[in-house]
N, C-alpha and C positions, 0 to 999 in steps of 0.2 A: 317157785317158792322154796326154799329150802327146808330141810327136816327140823321141825320144832324141837325135836327131841334133842338135838345137836345144841341147842342153845338153853332150854330151860333144864335139861338132864333131871327132872324128878318125874315121879310117877304119881304120888296121890298131892293132890292140891286142896288147901282148904281155905275159902274167902271168908273173912270177918267183913260183916256189912255188905252180904250178897245180895241182898235187895236193892242196893242204888242203881240206877239206870247204867252206869259204866261198868260194875262189877257184875252185874248178871250176865252182860254182853260178854265179857272176858271169861267168865264161868262157862258159858255155853260154847265159846268157840274151842275152848282147850276139852271141855266134855266132847266136842264132835271130833276132835283130833285124836279121842282114844284116851284121855287121862282119867283117873278116877277123882272125882271133885264132890267135896262136901263145901258146906257153907254155913254162915249162922246171920241172924237179923233179929234186930228185938220184936219184929211181930209180922205175922202173914200179910200178904200183899198179892195182887194179881201178877207180879213179877216172880215172887218166890213160888207161887203155885204153877206157874208155867215152868220153871225148873224142876218141881217136883214131879211133874208131867212128864219131862224128858228123862226121868229115873235119877235125878240127884236127890242127897239125901240134905235136907235142911233142917237145922235146929233152930228153934225160937228162943231168944234169951241168949245172953253171951256167959259161957261157962267153961271151965277149964274140961269137964266131961266131953265135950263137944269134939275135943279134940283127939281122935285114933290115935292108936300107938304107931301106926305105919304111915302117918302125915309126914311127907319129907318137905313139903313149902306151905308157907302161909301166905296170902295176899290180903293186905289190907287198907283202909282208906285214911284219907287225911283226917278223916272225922274220929277215928279211933285213937283214943289216948293210951298212953304207957302202963295206966292203971286197968286197963282192959284185961281180965282173968284169962281169956285166951292168948292174948299176945305175952303177957306174964309168963304162961306155961311153955310157951314156944321158946322165950329166952331160957327159962329154966332147963330146957330139954336140948337146947341147942340146935332147934329146927329153924332152917333157912327162912328168914322173914323178908318181905319185899311190899314196897309202896305198889298200889294200883297204878300209877303213873309209870314207875321203874317197870312194872311188868307189862303195861301196854306199850311201853319202848322196846323192850325186847321181843314180843310179838312183831312189832314193826320192822324189825332186822329180818324178818323173813321175807320180806317183799322188796322188789326192786323198785317198785313207785308208790311208797306211801305219801299221801296227800293229807296235809293238817290244816284244818279249817281254825283259824283263830280271831279273836276280837273280844271287846268288851259285850257287844250284842250280835245277836244274828247268827251264831254258830249252828244252832240246830236247822234254823229254815234254810241256810246255805248250804251245810252238808245235805240235807235231804234234796234240794234243788240238784245239785252235782250227782247226787246217787241216782236220782232219775234219769240224769245226762249220759252218766257213764252206762247205765243197764240199756239206754236206748241205742248206744252204741255197740251193744253186745260185747262189752268189755269184762263182763263177770266179775265184778268187783268184790273184794271181801269189805264190808262196812260195818262201822259202829257208830251210832247216831245217839245223842241225849234226850231222844224222845222216843214215841211210838210213831213209826210210818208206816202207814197201810200198804204200800207199794211191798214192803219186806216182811210185812205181818209181824211187825217186833221192832226192836231196836238193834238188830244185826242182821247181817246177811254173810254166809260165809260162801266166799267164790273160789274158784281155782286159778285164778291168773295172777300176775305180778302187781295189781293194783290194791291198794290198801287204802281207804278212805276212813277219817275219823275228825272228831272234834278235838280241839287243842285248847285248853283250858289254862289260863294264867294263874289261876288261885294257887298259892303257896309254889309258884314257880314249876307247876307240875309239866307244863310243856316243855320245859327246858330237858326232861329226860325223853322226849321224842327225838326221830331221827328221819325228818320230813325231807322227800325229794322236791315237793312243791308244796308251799304254803299259801295261805290267804291270811292278810290281816284286813278285817272288815272295819275296825274302828279301835282308837285306843281311847279311854277316859277312866276317870276316877272310879273304883269299886274295889270291893274285897278291902276295906281299908281298916280290918282286924288283921291282916297280914302286910300289906303295903303301907310305906311311911307316907308317900304323897305320890303326884303325879308323874314326877321325874323318876321315882323307883320303878313304876309301872312301865313307862315308856323304855327304861334300860333292860327291863326284862323281856319285852316284845325285841327289842333289838338283840338278844343273846339269841331269843329263838329263832329270829331270821339267820342269824350268823351262823345257824346250824345246817341251812340249806348248802350243798354243794355247788362248786361251779357249774357244773351241767345242769343245776336244779332250776328252780323258778319262783319268784315271789309276785303275786298280784297284792296290791295295796292299795289303800282309800286314797286317794289324790289329796283329800282334807286332812292327813296327818300331820301337825304340825311342824315345821321345820324338817319337811321330808327330806330334802335333798341332804341333809347332814345326818338324816336316819338312815339313807340307803348308800351313802359314799363307800362306807367300809364293806359293804357286802360284795360278794365274787359271783353271784347267781344273778340270772337275768331279772330283771324287774321291770314291770308294768303298773301304770295306775288306771284306776276307774272312779269315775264319778260323773255329775251331771255338768257339762260345760265343756267348752272346746279346748281345755288344756290339759285333758286327759287321754292316755293312750286309748282308754275304752268309755265311750260315753253313749248317751241315749238323745234321740231327738223324735220330736213329733208325737210327744207323749199324750197319750187320752186315757180317761179313766172311765169304765163303764158304772152303772148304777150301783154294783158292790165292791167300788173303789179298786177295782183290779186294774191294772195298767196295760195298754199296749203300747209299743214304740218301736222306733226303728235303732239297731245297734251299729255303731260305727266305731272302727279301729283306725287310728290316726288318719280321721277325716274320710275314711273309706268305709262306703256300705258295707254290712257284712250279712245282716239278717234283719228278720221282723220277729218281733216276740210277743205273745199274748199271755199275761200270767194269770193265773188262778189263783192266787193269793192275794190280799188287799193290802194298801200302802205304798206310798212313795219309796220307802226304805227297803221293799223288797226288789225295785229297780236297781239298788246298788246292790244288793246281793246277787241279782241275776247278772249285772256285768262282772262281778267278779268270778263267777261260774264262767262265762263267756271266756274271759281271758285264760283259765286253766284249760278250759276246752279247746281255745286255738293254740294254746302251745303244746297240747298233745296231739296235735295234727290232727284233730277230727273236724267234720262238716258240722256247721252250727246249725243246719237245719235239723239235724239228729237232735241237737239239744231242745229246739222248738218242740219237736215231737214227745220229748222227755218231759217237758215241763207242761204240756197239755194234760198231763194225766196228774200233777200235782196239785193238789188243793189245800196243802199245809201239813205242818207235822202237828202232832197233839199239843194242846195248851198255847196254840198260836194264832190268836183269835179264832178259837174253835168254836163253830156253832153246836152247843150240846143238844138242842131242840127246840121246839116252840110249845107253850102251854097258852091257851086261851088267846092265841096270835100276838103272844109275847115272846120274843127272841131271847134264848138263853146263850151267851158266850162266855168262854173259858179262856183266860190270857195267862201267859207265865210273866208277864211283865213286873217287874219288881225293883225297877231302877228307874230313875225320873226321865232320862232318856226314852227309855222302852214304854214308861206310861206315856209320855207325849205322843210316840208314834202309834200307840193302840187307839190312844183318843182321837188323833187324825182319822184314824180308820173308822172310828165309830161314828164321829160327826159327819163322815161322808156315806155312810150305811144307812138305808131307809129306816127311818124311826119317828115315833112321835116323841117321848120322855126318854133320857138316858138314865140309868141308875148305874152306878159304880160301887160295887163292893171291894175294898181294898184291904189286904192284909199283909203288913210290914213284914219283911222278911230278915231278921237277924237284927240285934240291939244295936250292934256297931254300925250297920248300914243306915239305920232309921236314924242314928244320931249324928252321922257323917253328912246327910243329906237331907236333915229335917225343913230346911227352910224351901229346898226344891222339892220334895214331896208336897208341901203345902202349895207352892207355885202352881205345880201342874195340875193337882187335883182341883185347885180352886176354879180350873176352867170348865169342869164338868158339872153338869147341870144337877143331879142328884148324887151326894158321897156318902155311904156309910163305911166306918173303919172298925175293924176287929182287931184282938189283940196281935201283938208283935208274935210271929212265928220265930221260935229260939234256935230251930235247926242245930248246930253245933255248940251254941253258947249259952251261958249261963247269965240270969237275969242280973244287971249291975246294979238295979233299982233306981237309975236317973234318967231313964228314957222309958216312954210310954206310947201307946197309939193315940192316948189323949193329947199330948203334946202338938201332933199333927193336927189335930182337931182346932184345938186352941188358936193355933197359927191361922189355920183355913178362916176360922169365925172370925180373926182379926181383921181379914182382907174384906168382910162384909158378906162372905159366903157362908152357907150353912152346910156343915157336915155333922153326921150322928155318929156316935160311939154305941157299939152294940158287941156284947161278948158273945153270945151263943148264937151258932149258927142256925137252931132252929128259930131263934127270936128273928133273925135276920130275914130268914125264907118265910115268915109269917107276916113281918112289916112289907117285905115286897109282894106277898099274895094279896094284901089289903089295898096297897097304894098303887100298884101298877094297873094299867089299863090296856086294851088291843094296840097292838103296834107299838108299844113299848119296847126297848132294848137294856137287857140286864148285863152286864159285865162284871164277873168275878175276876180277880187280879191278883197275882201274887204266885211265889215258889213254893209256897207250904201247902196247907191242906185245904184251902179255902175253896177249891174245885168242889168240894163235898156238897156246897150249897146248890150246885146246879141240879145235882141228884135229889136233893131235897124238894126243890121247886118242880122238877120234872115229874116227880114222884107222889106229888100230893094228890 
């Protein structure tokens, strides 16, 4: 790994939006490397408290006074707009500014083997799987992951080897700022329609990402990506496919599921048996994630039995069908699903999971996504037994006034299913306390703050 100073060349770095899962990890890495780091965010969180415990100075609220006179680099996220007072001051004082993705790309250049996990869905889980595998092989990787991973006690791990493992998100073409030696494409679907025009533009973005992999690099790609030959033809790197079926390089056979919906299966590479894997994360979609990891593992020259040992300890990242606890024999699960495909996968797991009645509490994430997938949300949620929908989590967006959670409910009700609207989290918790019985399963679902309901239920 090369000297980080040679590329960044700055001494004091300020992060605007430091509480974000990726930003906090980057801040911790450069703090570890000896930089003086400050940051700001709108409110305190577990993440910012952790950074403060490490000795970083964190400001709450965005204000010009948060920028010290000796700050010489400012890192900001895509959610920070030009009218942000800290960013405005940086421009006034000619302080160097850089986006989160470009900064991550610069960090990546210090490593001989950057591994980037991309796809519309499954990035955090697959990155976590591969993290377990690399650690099981004693490769001492540096890791940044978009969730809390128990094995590394957080969202980052700082290693001393040439291996750098990270998620690569397509939103705002962020992953085009990266420099992958090895890439994974888990799937390509419509999402982030506040940025992308259509699926063709999304596909083109993934193609550009893939083209950044050098000729001595490697790409593992889902074999069901449409027009796959056309997609991979221009690439100079080695490419392998994964999927369930005989026409993929990597596939799974003899698949069985236990009573917790976790899969066991044999792994085959070009029709040759390679190993047997027992997963401890539920759902058929995780078979595909594991096959992608097998492909990368094999390319690195690692023995797949080591991956099996690593995956034995992986029971999931946070908010990925995460069992938060039980109360009165009612199981409370939190899941990050906020796209129709993700919801369908989570409901598939839920239906296989032992339970009496199922209650789903869904919080739509962003107005543009809700509007773009309105019919799809209604269709997939109507398959659940009991559905409660709360207000849209705005995230980076302003309310356009033409879409609401109640629009989803109306469409579900038109299908002859019953869905309820509840605005207040306390109201939802009280309703669930009154209506659930032993052996019921409650899932809070979404990428916003709907996970707070689990705490309300468990602390009653």
